[in-house]
Every structure is written in structure tokens, then in C-alpha cells.
C-alpha positions as CSV (number, residue, x, y, z in Angstrom):
1,M,3.2,-7.7,21.5
2,A,0.4,-5.4,20.2
3,I,2.7,-3.0,19.3
4,A,5.0,-5.3,17.4
5,Q,2.3,-7.0,15.6
6,A,1.2,-3.4,14.4
7,M,4.0,-2.3,13.1
8,C,4.7,-5.8,11.4
9,Q,1.5,-5.1,9.6
10,L,2.2,-1.1,8.6
11,F,5.5,-1.3,7.6
12,T,8.0,-3.6,5.4
13,F,10.7,-6.1,7.0
14,H,13.3,-4.0,5.2
15,Q,11.6,-0.8,6.9
16,L,11.6,-2.6,10.2
17,V,15.4,-3.6,10.1
18,T,16.5,-0.2,8.5
19,C,15.1,2.8,10.0
20,S,14.6,4.3,13.2
21,M,11.6,6.2,15.0
22,K,12.2,9.4,14.0
23,G,15.5,9.2,12.1
24,A,17.8,10.8,14.8
25,T,21.2,10.8,14.8
26,T,22.4,8.1,16.9
27,T,25.3,7.8,19.6
28,T,27.0,4.6,17.5
29,A,26.5,5.3,13.7
30,S,24.9,7.8,11.3
31,P,21.6,8.4,11.4
32,R,19.1,5.7,10.0
33,P,15.9,6.7,7.7
34,S,12.7,7.3,9.8
35,L,9.8,5.3,9.9
36,P,7.1,6.9,7.7
37,A,5.3,9.2,10.2
38,A,1.7,8.6,9.1
39,E,2.2,4.9,9.8
40,R,3.9,5.6,12.9
41,N,1.9,8.4,14.4
42,A,-1.3,6.2,13.5
43,I,-0.1,3.0,16.1
44,I,1.1,5.8,18.6
45,D,-2.2,7.4,18.6
46,V,-4.3,4.2,18.9
47,I,-2.1,2.4,21.2
48,A,-1.9,5.5,23.3
49,K,-5.9,6.1,23.9
50,T,-5.1,3.0,26.2
51,F,-1.3,3.5,27.4
52,D,1.1,6.5,28.0
53,K,2.4,8.0,24.6
54,P,6.1,8.0,26.0
55,L,5.7,4.2,26.9
56,V,4.1,3.6,23.4
57,E,7.0,5.2,21.6
58,E,9.7,3.5,23.9
59,K,8.0,0.0,23.0
60,M,8.5,0.5,19.5
61,R,12.1,2.0,19.9
62,G,12.5,-1.4,21.4
63,C,11.1,-3.6,18.9
64,L,12.9,-1.8,16.2
65,R,16.1,-2.7,18.2
66,H,15.2,-6.1,18.7
67,L,14.2,-6.8,15.0
68,R,17.6,-5.0,13.8
69,L,19.9,-7.1,16.2
70,M,18.3,-10.3,15.1
71,H,18.6,-9.2,11.7
72,N,22.5,-8.8,11.9
């Protein structure tokens, strides 16, 4: 929940539903643009002080997926 709230504060709704974490290629479509790196890394760095960094990145990807599905 904290990750989703932080993402909603730092990124626009448009960014959240159209971007991927790092702009990597996808298995189903062409790559989406990445979230702005500075803001993305700020969330990861702050929350990773408490939780494992790979877990934070996984949860952020999940939030993006969830928002994209809700928007479609």
C-alpha cells in the first residue's frame, strides 16, 4: 500500500498506466516507455531501507500492472 501511495504522489496517472518500470521489452507487445529514473529510484531507495530491494521492484511492477488492467 505504501508503494502504491508513493507512486501516485510522484508519477502522473498517465505515466502509471502507460509506462513500465524500466522500459524493457515485453512478451506480449512493444516496449512501453520507462518511468522517470530519478523518481523510480527514489521510491526504491527509501522503501528498500526497510524491505528487500527486489521485493520493492516486484511490488512496483505489480502496482503498474494492476493500474493498467483497471484502466483498460
